[in-house]
C-alpha positions as CSV (number, residue, x, y, z in Angstrom):
1,X,45.8,-29.9,73.6
2,X,49.2,-28.1,73.5
3,X,47.5,-24.9,72.3
4,X,44.9,-25.2,75.1
5,X,47.7,-25.5,77.7
6,X,49.4,-22.4,76.3
7,X,46.1,-20.5,76.3
8,X,45.5,-21.4,79.9
9,X,48.9,-20.3,80.9
10,X,48.5,-17.0,78.9
11,X,45.1,-16.4,80.6
12,X,46.6,-16.9,84.0
13,X,49.8,-14.9,83.5
14,X,50.1,-11.6,81.6
15,X,53.9,-12.1,81.2
16,X,53.4,-15.5,79.6
17,X,50.7,-14.0,77.3
18,X,53.3,-11.4,76.1
19,X,55.9,-14.1,75.7
20,X,53.4,-16.2,73.6
21,X,53.2,-13.3,71.2
22,X,56.9,-12.5,71.2
23,X,58.3,-16.0,70.9
24,X,55.7,-18.8,70.8
25,X,58.4,-21.5,70.5
26,X,60.1,-20.3,73.6
27,X,56.8,-20.1,75.5
28,X,56.0,-23.7,74.5
29,X,59.5,-24.8,75.4
30,X,59.3,-23.2,78.9
31,X,56.3,-25.4,79.5
32,X,58.1,-28.5,78.0
33,X,55.6,-28.5,75.1
34,X,56.6,-29.6,71.7
35,X,54.5,-27.9,69.1
36,X,53.6,-29.6,65.8
37,X,54.2,-27.6,62.6
38,X,50.4,-27.1,62.3
39,X,50.1,-25.8,65.9
40,X,53.0,-23.4,65.4
41,X,51.5,-22.2,62.1
42,X,48.1,-21.6,63.8
43,X,49.7,-19.8,66.7
44,X,51.8,-17.5,64.5
45,X,48.7,-16.7,62.4
46,X,46.5,-16.0,65.4
47,X,48.9,-14.4,67.9
48,X,50.2,-11.5,65.9
49,X,51.7,-8.4,67.6
50,X,48.8,-6.2,66.3
51,X,46.3,-8.2,68.4
52,X,48.5,-8.7,71.5
53,X,46.7,-6.2,73.8
54,X,43.3,-7.2,72.7
55,X,43.8,-10.9,73.1
56,X,45.8,-10.6,76.4
57,X,43.1,-8.4,77.8
58,X,40.4,-10.8,76.8
59,X,42.4,-13.7,78.4
60,X,42.9,-11.5,81.5
61,X,39.1,-11.3,81.7
62,X,38.9,-15.1,81.5
63,X,41.5,-15.2,84.3
64,X,39.1,-13.4,86.6
65,X,36.7,-16.2,86.1
66,X,39.1,-19.2,86.4
67,X,41.4,-17.8,89.0
68,X,39.0,-16.8,91.7
69,X,40.9,-18.2,94.7
70,X,44.7,-17.6,94.8
71,X,46.9,-19.1,93.7
72,X,45.5,-19.5,90.3
73,X,45.7,-23.2,89.3
74,X,46.6,-22.3,85.7
75,X,49.7,-20.1,86.5
76,X,52.5,-21.9,84.7
77,X,55.4,-23.2,86.8
78,X,58.6,-22.7,84.9
79,X,61.6,-24.5,86.3
80,X,64.4,-22.1,87.2
81,X,62.0,-19.2,86.7
82,X,59.6,-19.7,89.6
83,X,59.1,-15.9,90.0
84,X,58.1,-15.4,86.3
85,X,54.4,-15.6,87.0
86,X,53.4,-15.0,90.6
87,X,50.0,-13.6,90.1
88,X,47.1,-14.0,87.8
89,X,46.7,-11.7,84.9
């Protein structure tokens, strides 16, 4: 479920999607998620920098479907960084 939460946040927020590629542990920590070793391994294998634009763009398309009425319910709320994700991807 942790990975699904991260994907929902990445779909709703382009900045978060980029962070997920740059530093998946930091992205998870910002949402108060502790990843298992298996989850971290899967994320690092899947979310490689070479696929960043393609995956974030696909997740942005998903955002158009799940975030029809603002504010998007999947935009992550990050304590102390409330301005990090203001709009859907």
